[in-house]
Rosetta silent file (secondary structure, phi, psi, omega in degrees, C-alpha in Angstrom):
SEQUENCE: LVIHACRSFRSYVDGEKIHSYVIRSGFWGISSVQNSILGIYAECDSLSARRLFDEMSERDVISWSVVIRSYVQSQEPVLGLKLFQEMVREAKTEPD
SCORE:     score description
SCORE:     0.000 S_00000001
   1 L     0.000  -44.154  179.201  131.098 -100.037  -13.824 S_00000001
   2 H   -64.208  -39.365  179.284  134.739 -100.242  -14.931 S_00000001
   3 H   -60.369  -44.536 -179.823  134.346  -97.014  -16.888 S_00000001
   4 H   -66.709  -33.700  177.901  133.105  -95.186  -13.788 S_00000001
   5 H   -65.544  -43.467  178.289  135.968  -96.560  -11.697 S_00000001
   6 H   -63.065  -37.592  178.872  138.548  -95.210  -14.151 S_00000001
   7 H   -64.871  -42.039 -179.755  136.801  -91.862  -14.101 S_00000001
   8 H   -64.039  -37.404 -177.798  136.899  -91.746  -10.301 S_00000001
   9 H   -90.736    0.321 -179.730  140.609  -92.537  -10.197 S_00000001
  10 L    53.381   46.511 -178.070  141.397  -90.199  -13.100 S_00000001
  11 L   -93.750   94.729 -178.156  143.242  -92.995  -14.854 S_00000001
  12 H   -64.137  -45.090 -178.507  143.982  -91.677  -18.340 S_00000001
  13 H   -62.844  -45.906  177.805  145.931  -94.766  -19.457 S_00000001
  14 H   -64.508  -36.688  176.963  143.189  -97.128  -18.306 S_00000001
  15 H   -61.345  -41.493  176.900  140.641  -94.856  -19.955 S_00000001
  16 H   -62.917  -40.675  179.177  142.495  -95.133  -23.261 S_00000001
  17 H   -63.967  -43.774  179.343  142.533  -98.925  -22.948 S_00000001
  18 H   -65.747  -41.966  178.190  138.801  -99.021  -22.245 S_00000001
  19 H   -57.139  -47.110  178.856  138.139  -96.609  -25.098 S_00000001
  20 H   -61.241  -44.030  179.499  140.061  -98.875  -27.470 S_00000001
  21 H   -62.552  -43.584 -179.458  138.210 -101.957  -26.210 S_00000001
  22 H   -59.681  -42.633  179.319  134.831 -100.254  -26.601 S_00000001
  23 H   -65.166  -47.920 -179.219  135.621  -99.395  -30.225 S_00000001
  24 H   -62.275  -32.361 -176.367  136.884 -102.912  -31.026 S_00000001
  25 H   -84.611   -7.393  178.271  133.831 -104.467  -29.374 S_00000001
  26 L    85.073   13.585 -179.381  131.352 -102.403  -31.347 S_00000001
  27 L   -92.919   -1.479 -173.637  129.896 -100.515  -28.383 S_00000001
  28 L   -62.812  -27.044 -178.156  131.123  -97.074  -29.475 S_00000001
  29 L   -72.146   -6.320 -178.197  127.789  -96.184  -31.109 S_00000001
  30 L   -86.617  120.893 -174.839  125.987  -96.161  -27.748 S_00000001
  31 H   -55.178  -44.720 -178.044  125.529  -92.590  -26.527 S_00000001
  32 H   -65.893  -33.081  177.051  125.859  -93.398  -22.825 S_00000001
  33 H   -69.074  -44.992  177.662  129.106  -95.291  -23.472 S_00000001
  34 H   -58.227  -44.846 -179.513  130.519  -92.389  -25.479 S_00000001
  35 H   -65.931  -33.997  177.699  129.619  -89.957  -22.706 S_00000001
  36 H   -67.560  -43.235  176.974  131.225  -92.204  -20.095 S_00000001
  37 H   -64.893  -41.910  176.686  134.481  -92.392  -22.048 S_00000001
  38 H   -57.659  -39.880  178.355  134.289  -88.637  -22.599 S_00000001
  39 H   -62.849  -37.646  177.061  133.943  -88.259  -18.826 S_00000001
  40 H   -61.419  -49.980 -179.806  137.153  -90.218  -18.228 S_00000001
  41 H   -62.858  -39.035 -179.040  139.089  -87.940  -20.553 S_00000001
  42 H   -64.087  -35.357  178.558  137.444  -84.848  -19.068 S_00000001
  43 H   -69.643  -25.947 -175.622  138.554  -85.817  -15.558 S_00000001
  44 H   -97.587  -37.936 -170.062  142.129  -86.206  -16.777 S_00000001
  45 L  -165.858  116.559 -177.190  142.642  -83.593  -19.471 S_00000001
  46 H   -64.869  -31.041  179.873  140.283  -81.060  -21.043 S_00000001
  47 H   -66.673  -42.853  177.880  142.206  -81.075  -24.346 S_00000001
  48 H   -65.545  -39.198  177.912  141.769  -84.833  -24.796 S_00000001
  49 H   -62.600  -43.031 -179.220  138.109  -84.528  -23.897 S_00000001
  50 H   -64.844  -40.149  177.968  137.648  -81.781  -26.471 S_00000001
  51 H   -59.691  -46.764  179.696  139.361  -83.852  -29.182 S_00000001
  52 H   -64.388  -43.976  178.438  137.059  -86.785  -28.499 S_00000001
  53 H   -56.109  -44.992 -179.532  134.039  -84.478  -28.299 S_00000001
  54 H   -64.879  -26.713  179.649  134.903  -83.010  -31.708 S_00000001
  55 H   -83.601  -15.773 -177.386  135.083  -86.536  -33.176 S_00000001
  56 L   -70.697  130.625 -179.577  131.658  -87.552  -31.855 S_00000001
  57 L   -76.623  -31.860  178.996  129.030  -87.669  -34.605 S_00000001
  58 L  -125.677  128.807  178.505  126.128  -87.200  -32.181 S_00000001
  59 L  -122.992  135.720  174.761  126.309  -85.043  -29.066 S_00000001
  60 L  -110.978 -177.571 -176.561  123.631  -84.703  -26.433 S_00000001
  61 H   -61.794  -29.521  177.820  123.335  -82.264  -23.549 S_00000001
  62 H   -67.112  -44.401  178.800  125.425  -84.600  -21.383 S_00000001
  63 H   -57.171  -49.503  179.795  128.286  -84.573  -23.901 S_00000001
  64 H   -60.113  -46.740 -176.447  128.281  -80.789  -24.020 S_00000001
  65 H   -62.979  -38.441  179.964  128.041  -80.470  -20.239 S_00000001
  66 H   -60.691  -45.456 -177.262  130.943  -82.843  -19.609 S_00000001
  67 H   -73.720  -39.227  176.963  133.323  -80.806  -21.773 S_00000001
  68 H   -60.057  -46.343  178.911  132.076  -77.432  -20.516 S_00000001
  69 H   -61.378  -39.397  178.906  132.576  -78.604  -16.928 S_00000001
  70 H   -60.365  -42.908  177.505  136.044  -79.876  -17.816 S_00000001
  71 H   -62.364  -45.252 -178.712  137.037  -76.437  -19.078 S_00000001
  72 H   -63.003  -44.049  179.943  135.731  -74.725  -15.961 S_00000001
  73 H   -68.499  -22.725  179.023  137.516  -77.179  -13.653 S_00000001
  74 L   -91.668   17.314  179.902  140.732  -76.695  -15.652 S_00000001
  75 L    61.267   35.735  177.334  140.637  -72.957  -14.971 S_00000001
  76 L  -126.247   58.210 -174.644  139.579  -72.245  -18.562 S_00000001
  77 H   -64.081  -28.395  179.326  136.138  -70.681  -18.040 S_00000001
  78 H   -64.440  -41.925  177.019  136.318  -68.597  -21.230 S_00000001
  79 H   -65.296  -37.915  176.635  136.605  -71.773  -23.315 S_00000001
  80 H   -62.295  -43.201  178.959  133.721  -73.250  -21.335 S_00000001
  81 H   -65.080  -41.738  178.366  131.576  -70.193  -22.034 S_00000001
  82 H   -62.019  -41.083  179.099  132.439  -70.295  -25.745 S_00000001
  83 H   -67.880  -37.647  176.302  131.463  -73.955  -25.915 S_00000001
  84 H   -61.005  -44.736  178.991  128.211  -73.208  -24.078 S_00000001
  85 H   -62.581  -37.506  176.305  127.419  -70.491  -26.629 S_00000001
  86 H   -64.077  -41.022  178.533  128.158  -72.958  -29.429 S_00000001
  87 H   -61.049  -44.135 -178.713  125.784  -75.460  -27.811 S_00000001
  88 H   -63.929  -36.574  179.571  123.013  -72.848  -27.644 S_00000001
  89 H   -66.670  -30.822  179.767  123.513  -72.006  -31.351 S_00000001
  90 L   -74.442  126.157 -175.261  123.011  -75.634  -32.340 S_00000001
  91 L   -67.307  -25.602 -173.876  119.309  -76.233  -32.802 S_00000001
  92 L   -76.329  -19.414 -173.196  119.458  -79.890  -31.730 S_00000001
  93 L  -122.926  127.987  176.522  120.597  -79.290  -28.151 S_00000001
  94 L  -107.729  135.419  176.126  118.897  -77.214  -25.489 S_00000001
  95 L   -65.307  150.447  177.039  120.736  -76.265  -22.284 S_00000001
  96 L  -116.091    0.000    0.000  119.234  -77.645  -19.092 S_00000001
């Protein structure tokens, strides 16, 4: 719930604090938690979202979609398209 509130308010600093807490608490391995933190960064800054995305060991279609959407909303549709093409090339993830 707190994660979604930070995302709604586009609070980058609070998002960083939550991200740090999640790692310290051992919840970082949960896919839905990772995607929620990724969403906070994506709402604030596509570059930060991409850095986190690149560090994620496992990405699902939600992870890919969050970063692609972030690029499009940041007026960087070419980067979004390139990331979509990368997603399609990866055998593990199918676009929806």
